[in-house]
C-alpha positions, -999 to 999 in steps of 0.1 A, spaced: -3 -2 -3 15 37 -7 14 56 19 31 94 23 21 131 27 18 129 -17 -11 100 -12 -52 105 -6 -67 72 6 -98 67 -3 -121 38 30 -150 23 15 -172 14 42 -205 -6 34 -218 -26 64 -239 -25 99 -239 4 126 -248 17 150 -249 55 173 -209 63 176 -193 27 155 -195 4 133 -190 -33 129 -187 -60 115 -197 -99 126 -189 -93 168 -164 -64 159 -167 -31 171 -148 0 161 -159 32 181 -157 71 165 -133 75 191 -114 54 178 -112 61 144 -106 94 150 -73 79 168 -61 67 140 -69 91 117 -53 119 142 -25 93 142 -19 89 102 -24 126 98 1 131 127 32 109 109 26 117 75 3 91 59 -22 106 35 -23 138 16 -62 144 18 -80 114 28 -119 101 17 -141 83 48 -169 72 25 -193 54 47 -226 35 41 -239 19 73 -264 34 98 -257 60 123 -225 66 100 -226 103 104 -218 100 143 -187 86 137 -179 118 113 -191 139 141 -165 119 166 -140 136 137 -144 165 134 -111 188 128 -91 168 116 -67 181 87 -78 168 53 -101 141 60 -135 145 42 -168 123 55 -200 116 36 -222 93 50 -253 78 41 -273 84 73 -269 113 93 -262 110 134 -295 102 145 -311 79 119 -306 46 97 -296 42 69 -322 20 49 -319 -8 18 -337 -2 -10 -330 -29 -33 -345 -66 -21 -333 -95 -47 -369 -115 -51 -348 -143 -54 -329 -152 -25 -354 -130 0 -328 -106 9 -315 -66 8 -289 -65 -15 -281 -26 -15 -292 5 -16 -295 41 -35 -270 54 -15 -236 24 -25 -255 21 -64 -248 61 -74 -214 61 -53 -203 37 -74 -224 44 -106 -216 77 -109 -177 72 -97 -174 48 -126 -193 68 -154 -176 102 -144 -145 94 -124 -138 141 -127 -166 144 -110 -167 171 -82 -169 161 -46 -192 189 -41 -217 169 -75 -210 136 -66 -229 143 -26 -263 161 -44 -262 126 -70 -256 109 -38 -287 132 -15 -306 124 -49 -304 86 -49 -308 78 -10 -338 67 6 -349 64 43 -321 85 56 -297 121 46 -265 124 28 -243 142 49 -210 156 45 -188 163 78 -157 173 84 -159 200 49 -137 231 66 -117 210 69 -110 194 38 -105 213 11 -132 228 -19 -153 206 -32 -165 229 -56 -134 223 -72 -116 189 -60 -130 156 -82 -124 117 -75 -104 120 -98 -76 125 -67 -84 88 -58 -85 71 -87 -46 57 -100 -61 65 -139 
């Protein structure tokens, strides 16, 4: 993995969450722990900018826990006080497969890899059903009108 002050890092988390935590299986990580990890990475120059995209219930609580971190932007499928809702069910298996936030993110970035982060957010907000796509820490990140997804893609 390439890390250093000249690299941009993207983290896409799609899974389960609760207020102030992300979960996988029996494991969880709290917002303060995410904050601690990202602050430590910043302090030793592990990234230039980081985009943290979270598709989980109450994902905004992680963004709130990390406010003030330099160079990190959080884009979440739900604000801190609400669950994220699936909206596509597989008829054959009878399980929920996806939601509008994740689909819109992948489709948009595939089709428009140089989309500005501002425009990407507006697309995510329009395509997220049952929760509110939200941006956290923009004031410590940079100009969302000019910064693009292309900075994170090796194209």
